[in-house]
N, CA and C atoms as a LAMMPS dump frame, in Angstrom:
ITEM: TIMESTEP
0
ITEM: NUMBER OF ATOMS
621
ITEM: BOX BOUNDS ff ff ff
-5.0000000000000000e+02 5.0000000000000000e+02
-5.0000000000000000e+02 5.0000000000000000e+02
-5.0000000000000000e+02 5.0000000000000000e+02
ITEM: ATOMS id mol type element x y z
1 1 1 N -422.085 -434.271 376.393
2 1 2 C -421.047 -434.099 375.715
3 1 3 C -421.274 -434.657 373.984
4 2 1 N -421.363 -435.845 374.092
5 2 2 C -421.364 -436.551 372.82
6 2 3 C -422.294 -436.087 372.143
7 3 1 N -423.659 -435.733 372.47
8 3 2 C -424.462 -435.377 371.489
9 3 3 C -424.288 -434.083 371.027
10 4 1 N -423.527 -432.889 371.885
11 4 2 C -423.085 -432.014 371.186
12 4 3 C -422.056 -431.697 370.124
13 5 1 N -421.412 -433.189 370.461
14 5 2 C -420.025 -433.278 369.564
15 5 3 C -420.558 -433.929 368.231
16 6 1 N -421.66 -434.893 368.156
17 6 2 C -422.403 -435.037 366.995
18 6 3 C -423.048 -434.144 366.258
19 7 1 N -423.628 -433.032 367.203
20 7 2 C -424.534 -432.031 366.407
21 7 3 C -423.66 -430.998 365.827
22 8 1 N -422.492 -430.741 366.067
23 8 2 C -421.549 -429.865 365.52
24 8 3 C -420.752 -430.612 364.105
25 9 1 N -420.564 -431.924 364.554
26 9 2 C -419.921 -432.957 363.277
27 9 3 C -420.778 -432.594 362.276
28 10 1 N -422.174 -432.939 362.816
29 10 2 C -423.29 -433.139 361.382
30 10 3 C -423.229 -431.482 360.701
31 11 1 N -423.433 -430.343 361.477
32 11 2 C -423.362 -429.167 360.67
33 11 3 C -421.792 -428.813 360
34 12 1 N -420.964 -429.337 360.475
35 12 2 C -419.772 -429.165 359.907
36 12 3 C -419.978 -430.22 358.509
37 13 1 N -420.758 -431.243 358.213
38 13 2 C -420.93 -432.094 357.066
39 13 3 C -421.696 -431.267 356.24
40 14 1 N -423.121 -430.766 356.926
41 14 2 C -423.987 -430.296 355.946
42 14 3 C -423.318 -428.69 355.204
43 15 1 N -422.406 -428.142 356.04
44 15 2 C -422.033 -426.861 355.365
45 15 3 C -420.722 -427.152 354.648
46 16 1 N -419.921 -428.358 354.832
47 16 2 C -419.076 -429.057 353.392
48 16 3 C -420.321 -429.162 352.166
49 17 1 N -421.37 -429.405 352.397
50 17 2 C -421.81 -429.682 351.186
51 17 3 C -422.902 -428.435 350.63
52 18 1 N -422.322 -426.989 351.571
53 18 2 C -422.973 -425.835 350.925
54 18 3 C -424.117 -425.371 351.743
55 19 1 N -424.563 -426.288 352.357
56 19 2 C -425.84 -425.774 353.529
57 19 3 C -425.4 -424.518 353.963
58 20 1 N -426.459 -423.417 353.493
59 20 2 C -426.14 -422.052 354.202
60 20 3 C -426.983 -422.026 355.402
61 21 1 N -428.111 -422.462 355.792
62 21 2 C -428.654 -422.632 356.94
63 21 3 C -427.858 -423.272 358.148
64 22 1 N -427.112 -424.188 357.882
65 22 2 C -426.63 -425.227 358.732
66 22 3 C -425.384 -423.969 359.115
67 23 1 N -424.356 -423.17 358.201
68 23 2 C -423.347 -422.356 358.438
69 23 3 C -424.201 -421.496 359.267
70 24 1 N -425.517 -421.043 359.077
71 24 2 C -425.741 -419.899 359.976
72 24 3 C -426.18 -420.607 361.347
73 25 1 N -426.27 -421.214 361.369
74 25 2 C -426.738 -422.447 362.784
75 25 3 C -425.572 -422.462 363.356
76 26 1 N -424.469 -422.946 363.024
77 26 2 C -423.22 -423.042 363.547
78 26 3 C -422.889 -421.706 363.837
79 27 1 N -422.834 -420.534 362.846
80 27 2 C -422.313 -419.169 363.579
81 27 3 C -423.188 -418.567 364.77
82 28 1 N -424.285 -418.795 364.926
83 28 2 C -425.411 -418.19 366.056
84 28 3 C -424.89 -419.108 367.364
85 29 1 N -424.247 -420.214 367.109
86 29 2 C -424.488 -421.41 368.359
87 29 3 C -422.87 -420.678 368.866
88 30 1 N -421.635 -420.712 367.897
89 30 2 C -420.348 -420.281 368.428
90 30 3 C -420.281 -418.801 368.535
91 31 1 N -420.448 -418.418 367.934
92 31 2 C -419.863 -417.067 367.513
93 31 3 C -419.694 -416.058 368.952
94 32 1 N -420.677 -416.214 369.719
95 32 2 C -420.448 -415.162 371.371
96 32 3 C -419.355 -415.975 371.937
97 33 1 N -419.852 -417.217 371.886
98 33 2 C -418.472 -418.371 372.95
99 33 3 C -416.923 -417.528 371.935
100 34 1 N -417.007 -417.567 370.989
101 34 2 C -415.428 -417.41 370.458
102 34 3 C -415.368 -416.196 370.359
103 35 1 N -416.167 -415.405 370.617
104 35 2 C -415.511 -413.777 370.659
105 35 3 C -415.465 -413.698 371.71
106 36 1 N -415.997 -414.282 372.916
107 36 2 C -415.468 -414.018 374.089
108 36 3 C -414.313 -414.801 374.22
109 37 1 N -413.923 -416.003 373.734
110 37 2 C -412.512 -416.411 374.266
111 37 3 C -411.361 -415.858 373.561
112 38 1 N -411.792 -415.259 372.224
113 38 2 C -410.902 -414.088 371.484
114 38 3 C -410.408 -412.728 372.248
115 39 1 N -411.487 -412.058 373.011
116 39 2 C -411.227 -411.159 374.222
117 39 3 C -410.03 -411.339 375.126
118 40 1 N -410.373 -412.376 375.288
119 40 2 C -409.197 -412.876 376.485
120 40 3 C -407.863 -412.64 375.762
121 41 1 N -407.658 -412.895 374.894
122 41 2 C -406.539 -412.52 374.285
123 41 3 C -406.056 -411.139 373.577
124 42 1 N -407.012 -410.765 372.664
125 42 2 C -406.564 -409.443 372.457
126 42 3 C -406.883 -408.248 373.359
127 43 1 N -407.828 -408.578 374.436
128 43 2 C -408.4 -407.285 375.371
129 43 3 C -408.773 -406.048 374.191
130 44 1 N -409.322 -406.6 373.414
131 44 2 C -409.965 -405.44 372.245
132 44 3 C -410.845 -405.942 371.709
133 45 1 N -412.165 -404.901 371.56
134 45 2 C -413.528 -406.005 371.059
135 45 3 C -413.497 -405.873 369.423
136 46 1 N -412.586 -404.717 368.807
137 46 2 C -412.486 -404.585 367.391
138 46 3 C -411.875 -405.895 366.844
139 47 1 N -410.707 -406.339 367.541
140 47 2 C -409.949 -407.164 366.892
141 47 3 C -410.162 -408.597 367.036
142 48 1 N -410.762 -408.655 368.487
143 48 2 C -411.665 -409.686 368.767
144 48 3 C -413.05 -409.917 367.371
145 49 1 N -413.504 -409.168 367.469
146 49 2 C -414.6 -409.213 366.294
147 49 3 C -413.8 -409.784 364.762
148 50 1 N -413.041 -409.22 364.45
149 50 2 C -412.711 -409.187 363.26
150 50 3 C -411.75 -410.819 363.357
151 51 1 N -411.188 -411.227 364.313
152 51 2 C -410.756 -412.771 364.098
153 51 3 C -411.399 -413.331 364.021
154 52 1 N -412.887 -413.38 364.808
155 52 2 C -413.766 -414.295 364.998
156 52 3 C -414.268 -414.351 363.635
157 53 1 N -414.96 -413.24 363.104
158 53 2 C -415.509 -413.313 362.01
159 53 3 C -414.8 -413.611 360.7
160 54 1 N -413.477 -413.617 360.853
161 54 2 C -412.628 -414.039 360.146
162 54 3 C -412.633 -415.16 359.683
163 55 1 N -412.751 -416.268 360.926
164 55 2 C -412.875 -417.574 360.932
165 55 3 C -414.02 -418.168 360.594
166 56 1 N -415.123 -417.351 360.799
167 56 2 C -416.254 -418.225 359.965
168 56 3 C -416.402 -417.803 358.351
169 57 1 N -415.926 -416.869 357.895
170 57 2 C -415.277 -416.926 356.389
171 57 3 C -414.572 -417.721 355.799
172 58 1 N -413.233 -417.974 356.548
173 58 2 C -412.665 -419.361 355.898
174 58 3 C -413.31 -420.119 356.298
175 59 1 N -414.143 -420.933 356.821
176 59 2 C -415.06 -421.782 357.03
177 59 3 C -415.744 -422.39 355.838
178 60 1 N -416.395 -421.276 355.542
179 60 2 C -417.347 -421.334 354.627
180 60 3 C -416.49 -421.125 352.955
181 61 1 N -415.418 -420.628 353.131
182 61 2 C -414.766 -420.607 351.948
183 61 3 C -413.53 -422.051 351.631
184 62 1 N -413.18 -422.4 352.764
185 62 2 C -412.658 -423.571 352.321
186 62 3 C -413.209 -425.245 353.16
187 63 1 N -415.073 -424.641 353.059
188 63 2 C -415.713 -425.805 353.385
189 63 3 C -415.374 -427.323 352.844
190 64 1 N -414.917 -427.424 351.543
191 64 2 C -414.813 -428.621 350.925
192 64 3 C -413.967 -429.621 351.858
193 65 1 N -412.884 -428.804 352.667
194 65 2 C -411.923 -429.663 353.559
195 65 3 C -412.401 -429.662 354.783
196 66 1 N -413.975 -429.421 355.34
197 66 2 C -414.132 -429.868 356.462
198 66 3 C -414.404 -430.836 356.907
199 67 1 N -414.342 -432.408 356.184
200 67 2 C -414.285 -433.591 356.44
201 67 3 C -413.439 -433.954 356.825
202 68 1 N -411.875 -433.239 357.061
203 68 2 C -410.816 -433.677 357.395
204 68 3 C -410.541 -433.396 359.293
205 69 1 N -411.841 -432.536 359.874
206 69 2 C -411.777 -431.896 360.597
207 69 3 C -412.553 -433.388 361.906
208 70 1 N -411.913 -433.689 362.815
209 70 2 C -412.38 -434.703 363.18
210 70 3 C -413.142 -433.877 364.742
211 71 1 N -412.666 -433.558 364.943
212 71 2 C -412.985 -432.541 366.656
213 71 3 C -413.666 -430.977 366.235
214 72 1 N -414.414 -430.863 365.91
215 72 2 C -414.702 -429.432 365.517
216 72 3 C -414.905 -428.509 366.356
217 73 1 N -415.159 -428.607 367.591
218 73 2 C -415.177 -427.495 368.345
219 73 3 C -413.699 -427.269 368.983
220 74 1 N -413.16 -428.226 368.91
221 74 2 C -411.513 -428.041 369.633
222 74 3 C -411.035 -427.318 368.412
223 75 1 N -411.373 -427.716 367.197
224 75 2 C -410.626 -426.697 366.4
225 75 3 C -411.108 -425.254 365.945
226 76 1 N -412.377 -425.084 366.593
227 76 2 C -412.675 -423.772 366.279
228 76 3 C -412.314 -423.078 367.295
229 77 1 N -412.078 -423.351 368.617
230 77 2 C -411.021 -422.342 369.404
231 77 3 C -409.65 -422.52 369.41
232 78 1 N -409.258 -423.342 368.786
233 78 2 C -407.606 -423.43 368.297
234 78 3 C -407.218 -422.511 367.175
235 79 1 N -408.287 -422.331 366.535
236 79 2 C -408.001 -421.552 365.265
237 79 3 C -408.083 -420.402 365.774
238 80 1 N -409.412 -419.932 366.896
239 80 2 C -409.433 -418.616 367.331
240 80 3 C -408.144 -418.066 367.979
241 81 1 N -407.437 -419.402 369.234
242 81 2 C -406.576 -419.125 369.951
243 81 3 C -405.233 -418.595 368.85
244 82 1 N -404.733 -419.547 367.888
245 82 2 C -403.987 -419.355 367.091
246 82 3 C -403.692 -417.999 366.262
247 83 1 N -405.096 -417.862 365.657
248 83 2 C -405.389 -416.726 365.073
249 83 3 C -404.806 -414.906 366.156
250 84 1 N -405.015 -415.112 367.315
251 84 2 C -405.148 -414.201 368.636
252 84 3 C -403.787 -414.004 368.841
253 85 1 N -402.976 -415.071 368.9
254 85 2 C -401.633 -415.203 369.161
255 85 3 C -400.694 -414.848 368.093
256 86 1 N -400.838 -415.085 366.942
257 86 2 C -400.5 -414.205 365.889
258 86 3 C -400.553 -412.75 365.592
259 87 1 N -401.675 -412.401 365.987
260 87 2 C -401.569 -410.839 366.188
261 87 3 C -400.557 -409.975 367.38
262 88 1 N -400.872 -410.859 368.336
263 88 2 C -399.889 -410.559 369.296
264 88 3 C -398.262 -410.399 369.229
265 89 1 N -398.186 -411.644 368.304
266 89 2 C -396.758 -411.368 368.089
267 89 3 C -396.275 -410.375 367.258
268 90 1 N -397.533 -410.099 365.75
269 90 2 C -396.77 -409.317 365.048
270 90 3 C -396.848 -408.057 366.117
271 91 1 N -397.444 -407.742 367.194
272 91 2 C -397.627 -406.502 367.414
273 91 3 C -396.249 -406.17 368.647
274 92 1 N -396.419 -407.421 369.374
275 92 2 C -395.326 -406.915 370.652
276 92 3 C -394.259 -408.08 370.327
277 93 1 N -393.96 -408.613 369.286
278 93 2 C -392.807 -409.282 369.298
279 93 3 C -392.534 -410.344 370.286
280 94 1 N -393.541 -411.175 370.513
281 94 2 C -393.294 -412.212 371.691
282 94 3 C -392.186 -412.989 371.214
283 95 1 N -391.978 -413.45 370.022
284 95 2 C -390.823 -414.275 370.073
285 95 3 C -389.682 -414.258 370.759
286 96 1 N -389.051 -413.119 371.326
287 96 2 C -388.133 -413.071 372.279
288 96 3 C -388.65 -413.803 373.669
289 97 1 N -389.501 -413.243 373.904
290 97 2 C -390.214 -414.182 374.983
291 97 3 C -389.757 -415.572 375.045
292 98 1 N -390.476 -415.999 373.694
293 98 2 C -390.657 -417.696 374.045
294 98 3 C -389.17 -418.363 373.835
295 99 1 N -388.282 -417.355 373.028
296 99 2 C -387 -418.027 372.868
297 99 3 C -386.17 -417.95 374.535
298 100 1 N -385.967 -417.177 375.25
299 100 2 C -385.541 -417.177 376.385
300 100 3 C -386.17 -418.073 377.286
301 101 1 N -387.495 -418.093 377.486
302 101 2 C -388.189 -419.406 377.914
303 101 3 C -387.45 -420.558 377.207
304 102 1 N -387.221 -420.698 376.25
305 102 2 C -386.713 -422.193 375.803
306 102 3 C -385.514 -422.398 376.137
307 103 1 N -384.292 -421.12 376.211
308 103 2 C -383.164 -421.223 376.751
309 103 3 C -383.044 -421.975 378.146
310 104 1 N -384.025 -421.306 378.831
311 104 2 C -383.756 -421.724 380.186
312 104 3 C -384.434 -422.935 380.466
313 105 1 N -385.43 -423.645 379.914
314 105 2 C -385.689 -424.881 379.726
315 105 3 C -384.451 -425.827 379.471
316 106 1 N -383.896 -425.408 378.571
317 106 2 C -382.423 -426.596 377.972
318 106 3 C -381.717 -426.121 378.568
319 107 1 N -381.245 -425.31 379.355
320 107 2 C -380.25 -424.996 380.591
321 107 3 C -380.829 -425.845 381.566
322 108 1 N -381.881 -426.127 382.224
323 108 2 C -382.413 -427.122 383.158
324 108 3 C -382.202 -428.49 382.801
325 109 1 N -382.252 -429.089 381.339
326 109 2 C -382.32 -430.013 381.154
327 109 3 C -380.764 -430.447 381.199
328 110 1 N -379.785 -429.592 380.72
329 110 2 C -378.509 -429.446 380.594
330 110 3 C -377.94 -430.084 382.155
331 111 1 N -378.29 -429.555 383.212
332 111 2 C -377.849 -429.578 384.508
333 111 3 C -377.865 -430.612 385.137
334 112 1 N -379.121 -431.395 384.534
335 112 2 C -379.671 -432.663 385.127
336 112 3 C -378.882 -433.811 384.842
337 113 1 N -378.156 -434.459 385.962
338 113 2 C -377.436 -435.38 385.353
339 113 3 C -378.273 -436.951 385.049
340 114 1 N -379.258 -437.09 385.338
341 114 2 C -380.439 -437.956 384.684
342 114 3 C -380.417 -437.813 383.685
343 115 1 N -380.25 -436.962 382.783
344 115 2 C -380.666 -436.935 381.17
345 115 3 C -379.662 -436.621 380.211
346 116 1 N -378.979 -437.62 380.533
347 116 2 C -377.602 -437.832 379.951
348 116 3 C -377.382 -438.773 378.65
349 117 1 N -378.757 -439.397 378.417
350 117 2 C -379.193 -440.198 377.49
351 117 3 C -379.484 -439.268 376.362
352 118 1 N -379.155 -439.74 374.892
353 118 2 C -379.377 -438.823 373.777
354 118 3 C -380.879 -438.347 373.865
355 119 1 N -381.196 -436.963 373.55
356 119 2 C -382.571 -436.753 373.579
357 119 3 C -383.568 -437.172 372.467
358 120 1 N -383.04 -438.032 371.179
359 120 2 C -383.781 -438.177 370.165
360 120 3 C -384.287 -439.381 370.768
361 121 1 N -383.289 -440.165 371.64
362 121 2 C -384.29 -441.855 372.308
363 121 3 C -385.148 -441.266 373.349
364 122 1 N -384.715 -440.243 374.172
365 122 2 C -385.697 -440.138 375.209
366 122 3 C -386.562 -439.395 374.622
367 123 1 N -386.933 -438.739 373.673
368 123 2 C -388.065 -438.089 372.604
369 123 3 C -388.876 -439.489 372.593
370 124 1 N -388.437 -440.322 371.923
371 124 2 C -389.013 -441.53 371.418
372 124 3 C -389.789 -442.35 372.652
373 125 1 N -389.053 -441.986 373.886
374 125 2 C -389.838 -442.867 374.9
375 125 3 C -390.849 -442.478 375.541
376 126 1 N -390.708 -440.75 375.228
377 126 2 C -391.831 -439.95 375.532
378 126 3 C -393.054 -440.077 374.768
379 127 1 N -392.629 -440.095 373.356
380 127 2 C -393.94 -440.426 372.478
381 127 3 C -394.685 -441.482 372.691
382 128 1 N -394.046 -442.607 373.002
383 128 2 C -394.752 -443.725 373.051
384 128 3 C -395.389 -443.623 374.18
385 129 1 N -394.97 -443.21 375.597
386 129 2 C -395.884 -443.158 376.447
387 129 3 C -397.033 -441.691 376.417
388 130 1 N -397.13 -440.944 375.623
389 130 2 C -398.127 -440.091 375.262
390 130 3 C -399.155 -441.162 374.565
391 131 1 N -398.995 -441.88 373.962
392 131 2 C -399.611 -442.339 372.717
393 131 3 C -400.499 -443.439 373.85
394 132 1 N -399.774 -443.88 374.912
395 132 2 C -400.397 -444.828 375.596
396 132 3 C -401.424 -444.469 376.936
397 133 1 N -401.519 -442.974 376.73
398 133 2 C -402.208 -442.379 377.518
399 133 3 C -403.907 -442.549 377.453
400 134 1 N -405.005 -442.84 378.141
401 134 2 C -406.112 -442.697 377.91
402 134 3 C -406.668 -441.329 376.981
403 135 1 N -407.65 -441.697 376.273
404 135 2 C -408.185 -440.563 375.053
405 135 3 C -407.908 -439.146 375.791
406 136 1 N -408.699 -438.943 376.714
407 136 2 C -408.828 -437.617 377.045
408 136 3 C -407.872 -436.977 377.754
409 137 1 N -407.18 -438.012 378.772
410 137 2 C -405.801 -437.459 379.07
411 137 3 C -405.025 -436.846 377.76
412 138 1 N -404.595 -437.713 377.328
413 138 2 C -403.814 -437.487 376.213
414 138 3 C -404.112 -436.337 375.293
415 139 1 N -405.546 -436.056 375.157
416 139 2 C -405.959 -434.51 374.293
417 139 3 C -405.634 -433.358 375.133
418 140 1 N -405.904 -433.536 376.796
419 140 2 C -405.557 -432.566 377.631
420 140 3 C -404.147 -432.048 377.448
421 141 1 N -403.334 -433.269 377.449
422 141 2 C -402.101 -432.733 377.555
423 141 3 C -401.712 -432.463 376.533
424 142 1 N -401.92 -432.972 375.457
425 142 2 C -401.386 -432.395 373.888
426 142 3 C -401.638 -430.999 373.683
427 143 1 N -403.271 -430.141 374.002
428 143 2 C -404.071 -429.253 373.999
429 143 3 C -403.296 -428.081 374.831
430 144 1 N -402.699 -428.8 376.364
431 144 2 C -401.508 -427.816 377.076
432 144 3 C -400.389 -428.019 376.311
433 145 1 N -399.345 -428.993 376.108
434 145 2 C -398.313 -428.958 375.5
435 145 3 C -398.035 -428.5 374.13
436 146 1 N -398.725 -429.147 373.17
437 146 2 C -398.582 -428.575 371.812
438 146 3 C -398.918 -427.337 371.385
439 147 1 N -400.545 -426.994 371.637
440 147 2 C -401.153 -425.808 371.792
441 147 3 C -400.864 -424.383 372.711
442 148 1 N -400.204 -424.849 373.897
443 148 2 C -399.9 -423.902 374.553
444 148 3 C -401.301 -423.488 374.955
445 149 1 N -401.958 -424.153 375.633
446 149 2 C -403.797 -423.548 376.168
447 149 3 C -403.155 -423.739 377.368
448 150 1 N -404.488 -423.086 378.305
449 150 2 C -404.246 -422.736 379.83
450 150 3 C -405.17 -423.821 379.903
451 151 1 N -405.305 -424.253 381.3
452 151 2 C -406.18 -425.154 381.974
453 151 3 C -407.573 -424.579 381.785
454 152 1 N -407.914 -423.139 382.224
455 152 2 C -409.145 -422.903 381.751
456 152 3 C -409.815 -422.522 380.281
457 153 1 N -408.628 -422.457 379.374
458 153 2 C -408.788 -422.639 377.95
459 153 3 C -409.253 -423.818 377.766
460 154 1 N -408.23 -425.048 378.185
461 154 2 C -408.98 -426.554 377.927
462 154 3 C -410.258 -426.869 378.66
463 155 1 N -410.917 -426.259 379.755
464 155 2 C -411.933 -426.87 380.202
465 155 3 C -412.868 -425.826 379.457
466 156 1 N -412.865 -424.929 379.052
467 156 2 C -413.938 -424.351 378.012
468 156 3 C -413.935 -424.804 377.285
469 157 1 N -413.135 -425.517 376.367
470 157 2 C -412.928 -426.167 375.122
471 157 3 C -413.854 -427.452 375.122
472 158 1 N -413.498 -428.422 376.122
473 158 2 C -413.908 -429.759 376.525
474 158 3 C -415.179 -429.877 377.019
475 159 1 N -415.899 -428.615 377.51
476 159 2 C -416.766 -428.285 378.658
477 159 3 C -416.414 -429.17 379.801
478 160 1 N -415.465 -429.242 380.383
479 160 2 C -414.966 -429.969 381.62
480 160 3 C -414.55 -428.872 382.731
481 161 1 N -414.521 -429.554 384.083
482 161 2 C -414.134 -428.363 385.031
483 161 3 C -412.386 -428.212 385.041
484 162 1 N -412.341 -427.006 385.218
485 162 2 C -410.678 -426.646 385.491
486 162 3 C -410.212 -427.875 386.503
487 163 1 N -410.707 -428.323 387.007
488 163 2 C -409.945 -428.958 388.266
489 163 3 C -409.899 -430.498 387.847
490 164 1 N -411.071 -430.925 386.821
491 164 2 C -410.796 -431.971 385.694
492 164 3 C -409.526 -431.901 384.901
493 165 1 N -409.375 -430.724 384.245
494 165 2 C -408.333 -430.503 383.833
495 165 3 C -406.759 -430.904 384.397
496 166 1 N -406.813 -429.919 385.518
497 166 2 C -405.89 -429.714 386.581
498 166 3 C -405.218 -431.394 386.774
499 167 1 N -406.317 -432.464 387.297
500 167 2 C -406.185 -433.976 387.821
501 167 3 C -405.707 -434.636 386.497
502 168 1 N -406.319 -434.294 385.684
503 168 2 C -405.93 -435.282 384.366
504 168 3 C -404.406 -434.992 383.681
505 169 1 N -404.045 -433.605 383.888
506 169 2 C -403.148 -433.393 383.482
507 169 3 C -401.689 -433.773 384.447
508 170 1 N -402.05 -433.597 385.846
509 170 2 C -401.061 -434.447 386.763
510 170 3 C -401.003 -435.768 386.672
511 171 1 N -401.914 -436.376 386.484
512 171 2 C -402.155 -437.824 385.973
513 171 3 C -401.158 -438.148 384.973
514 172 1 N -401.208 -437.086 384.075
515 172 2 C -400.445 -437.551 382.34
516 172 3 C -399.402 -437.276 383.064
517 173 1 N -398.661 -436.237 383.53
518 173 2 C -397.293 -436.295 383.974
519 173 3 C -396.456 -437.226 384.675
520 174 1 N -397.407 -437.313 385.662
521 174 2 C -396.69 -438.728 386.403
522 174 3 C -396.756 -440.267 385.561
523 175 1 N -397.65 -440.121 384.973
524 175 2 C -397.529 -441.659 384.196
525 175 3 C -396.298 -441.547 383.208
526 176 1 N -396.147 -440.493 382.666
527 176 2 C -394.883 -440.081 381.669
528 176 3 C -393.628 -440.244 382.3
529 177 1 N -393.283 -439.911 383.853
530 177 2 C -392.38 -439.642 384.849
531 177 3 C -391.619 -440.944 384.822
532 178 1 N -392.988 -442.051 385.231
533 178 2 C -392.838 -443.389 385.375
534 178 3 C -392.289 -444.08 384.188
535 179 1 N -392.821 -443.741 382.9
536 179 2 C -392.674 -444.417 381.678
537 179 3 C -390.939 -444.088 381.346
538 180 1 N -390.617 -442.983 381.643
539 180 2 C -389.185 -442.864 381.219
540 180 3 C -388.285 -442.554 382.51
541 181 1 N -388.571 -443.197 383.666
542 181 2 C -387.937 -443.429 384.926
543 181 3 C -386.423 -443.699 384.494
544 182 1 N -386.11 -444.657 383.627
545 182 2 C -384.808 -445.019 383.64
546 182 3 C -383.688 -444.029 383.2
547 183 1 N -384.482 -443.125 382.193
548 183 2 C -383.884 -441.896 381.788
549 183 3 C -383.533 -440.668 382.769
550 184 1 N -384.594 -440.367 383.432
551 184 2 C -384.68 -439.088 384.144
552 184 3 C -384.249 -439.308 385.498
553 185 1 N -383.647 -440.842 386.128
554 185 2 C -383.671 -441.164 387.409
555 185 3 C -384.893 -440.657 388.315
556 186 1 N -386.106 -440.813 387.978
557 186 2 C -387.179 -441.162 388.584
558 186 3 C -387.565 -442.42 388.879
559 187 1 N -387.792 -442.995 390.379
560 187 2 C -388.766 -444.121 390.581
561 187 3 C -389.979 -443.74 391.099
562 188 1 N -390.685 -444.898 390.697
563 188 2 C -391.927 -445.393 390.624
564 188 3 C -392.158 -445.21 392.472
565 189 1 N -391.612 -445.656 393.125
566 189 2 C -391.788 -446.305 394.407
567 189 3 C -391.729 -444.702 395.081
568 190 1 N -391.115 -444.017 394.691
569 190 2 C -391.087 -442.645 395.535
570 190 3 C -391.908 -441.751 395.209
571 191 1 N -392.973 -441.67 396.694
572 191 2 C -394 -440.588 396.424
573 191 3 C -393.718 -439.405 395.52
574 192 1 N -394.586 -439.038 394.81
575 192 2 C -394.421 -437.655 394.175
576 192 3 C -395.693 -436.657 394.016
577 193 1 N -395.807 -435.893 394.336
578 193 2 C -396.394 -434.594 394.943
579 193 3 C -396.971 -434.316 393.823
580 194 1 N -398.492 -433.624 393.677
581 194 2 C -399.007 -432.993 392.714
582 194 3 C -398.104 -432.16 391.96
583 195 1 N -397.683 -430.767 393.097
584 195 2 C -396.64 -429.796 392.85
585 195 3 C -395.604 -430.178 392.154
586 196 1 N -394.924 -431.241 392.659
587 196 2 C -393.707 -431.756 391.835
588 196 3 C -393.891 -432.317 390.494
589 197 1 N -394.941 -432.988 390.39
590 197 2 C -394.927 -433.474 389.338
591 197 3 C -395.384 -432.023 388.081
592 198 1 N -396.109 -431.327 388.001
593 198 2 C -396.171 -430.119 387.37
594 198 3 C -395.326 -429.367 387.217
595 199 1 N -394.381 -429.195 388.274
596 199 2 C -393.28 -428.148 388.108
597 199 3 C -392.462 -429.532 387.435
598 200 1 N -392.46 -430.299 386.711
599 200 2 C -391.465 -431.485 386.019
600 200 3 C -391.959 -431.145 384.532
601 201 1 N -393.607 -430.328 384.051
602 201 2 C -393.979 -430.37 382.907
603 201 3 C -393.042 -429.632 382.067
604 202 1 N -392.613 -428.481 382.617
605 202 2 C -391.762 -427.538 381.185
606 202 3 C -390.761 -428.338 380.809
607 203 1 N -389.844 -429.241 381.468
608 203 2 C -389.002 -430.117 381.205
609 203 3 C -389.28 -431.153 380.416
610 204 1 N -390.765 -431.888 380.217
611 204 2 C -391.129 -432.774 379.412
612 204 3 C -391.403 -432.326 378.239
613 205 1 N -391.826 -430.849 378.204
614 205 2 C -392.211 -429.97 376.931
615 205 3 C -391.277 -429.893 375.983
616 206 1 N -389.799 -429.953 376.143
617 206 2 C -388.982 -429.631 375.903
618 206 3 C -388.09 -430.816 375.436
619 207 1 N -388.747 -431.532 375.556
620 207 2 C -387.866 -433.255 375.125
621 207 3 C -387.881 -433.346 373.411
C-alpha cells in the first residue's frame, strides 16, 4: 500500500509538470476501477463513463493545483462519488430525504437527557476526540462521517477489508463515546457491544 501511494503521488507530480505520459499511465491505472465505482451509484453505463472521463479532463486542466492533494487515491474515489451524488440529487431530488434524516436525528438528540449541555461545547469535545484518534481510524471515521461513504466503499479506497473498516469504525465510535462520557451519560466501565456503539453513530454525526 505505501508503494502504491508513493507511485500515484509521483504520477500526480509529473502530471502537474505537464507530463502526458504520466497522465496516460494514471488513466490506464484508475479509469476501470473508477468507472466500476461510479456505476455502483449511477446504475447507468453512459452516465458512469461521462462522470469518470470528466474527472480526468478536470485533472489535466487543473493540473497546476495537484500539489495540494496529499492522498490522490482517496481524492479520486471521493471526486467520483461526489459527482455521482450530484447527478442523483438533480434527477431524484434527494435533498428531501436528507432533510428528513436530519430532523429524525435531531429529534433523537433532543429526547436524550444526557445531551442538555450546549451543542457547541459538545462538538468541541468531539472534535478534539476525533483528532486524537490513530491516523487510519481517524481517516475511516471521517470518510464515513463527513463524506458519507459506506464501509464497502472505504475498504475499496484504502485497499483493506470491509471487516477492518467496520472494526476501526467501532473502535472510533467507542473512543468518542468514552471521550464525551461526561456529556452523554456514558460510563467507560459499562460494557458496550459493537451493535450498540454503531447504533450511536448517527447521533455523533449530527453534533
